[in-house]
N, C-alpha and C positions, 0 to 999 in steps of 0.2 A: 556474516554478522555485521551489524551497523556499529561503527566505532564512535561516532559523535554526531549530534544534531544540535544545531542552533538555528534561530530564525533565518531562513533563506540559504542554509548550507547543511549538507550531510556528508560525512566521511564514511566511505566503505572501502575496506581493504587498501587503505593508503591513498585513495583517490577522493578528492573533494568535488562534490556536485553542487551546483548552485541553481538548479531548476528542478521542478517536480520530476519524480522518477518512479519506476516500478522495479520490483525484484521478482523474477519469474525463473523457477528452476535454478536458483542460485546465481542467476545472471542479472546484472543491472541493465535496465533499459532507461537510458537518460532522456532528458528533454520530453517528458510525458505531457502531451497536450490533450485536452478534453474538448468535447463539443461545447461545453459551457463551463466557465471557470470554476464555479463552486458546487458543481453537481457531477456525480459520476454516473454515467449511463453504461448500459451493456456494451455498446460499441467501443467504449473507452477502455474496456478490460477484456476484450475477446481473447487475447493471448493468455491471460491468466486463467480464464474459464476453460480454454482448450487444454491447459497444463493440468487441470483438475487437482489443485492442491487440497489438502485436508482443511486448511485454514487460509482465509484471506484477511490480512490486516490492512485496514485503510487508515492512514494518518491524515486527519482532517485539517491539518494546519495548526499553527501555534494556538490560536483561540478556538479552533474547531469549526470554522465556517463552511468547509467543503463537506458535502454529505452524499452518500450513495442514494441513488433513486430507488423507488419502490420496486421497479423492475429488476434492479440488481439484487435487492434483498430476496425477492421471490425466486429468481433464477438460482442464486446460491443455495437457497433452501431446497429447491427441486434437485439440484445436482449433489446435495449432501456436503456442500462446502460451508464450513462455519465462517460466518462473517463477523469480524470484530472491527468496529469503527470507533476511533478515539482521537482526541487531540494528538498531534504528532509526537510530542514528548512521551506520552504514555504508549502510543503505538510502537515506537522504537523499542521500548523496554519489553513490550509484549512480543514483538517479532523476534527479538534476540532470545527471550526465554523459550519460545516455541522452537526456534531453530536449534538451540542448545539441547533441547529435549529430544531432538531427532524428528520432529514433526515435519511433514511436507507443507511448508508455509510459503505463501506469496505475499508480496507487499505492494501497496500503491500509496505513495506519500506526497502530500502537498506540503511544501517546505515553508510557505509564508503564512498568509492569513487563512 
């Protein structure tokens, strides 16, 4: 569960992260770098796709500038992974609600813009 999110900072299980991150199978993958800053491509989330979550929550940043590519949307649909992309404030709430409900959920979070 994600404890707190503020622009540029996210707290998970008592540890504060100050760079984009992923959560895969309950494990935090810090320092998440993408091919392109505000776009998520399939290569950027291969570990998530391999884990086959029921839901992938993408936090698009505070104002929501980062977006999944059409290939990510298509592949998630083909694999039966529900894709939810929202500004990070909303994505944190969604991720926590799904995790609390026992869903197999993965997250990919942009912490700034």
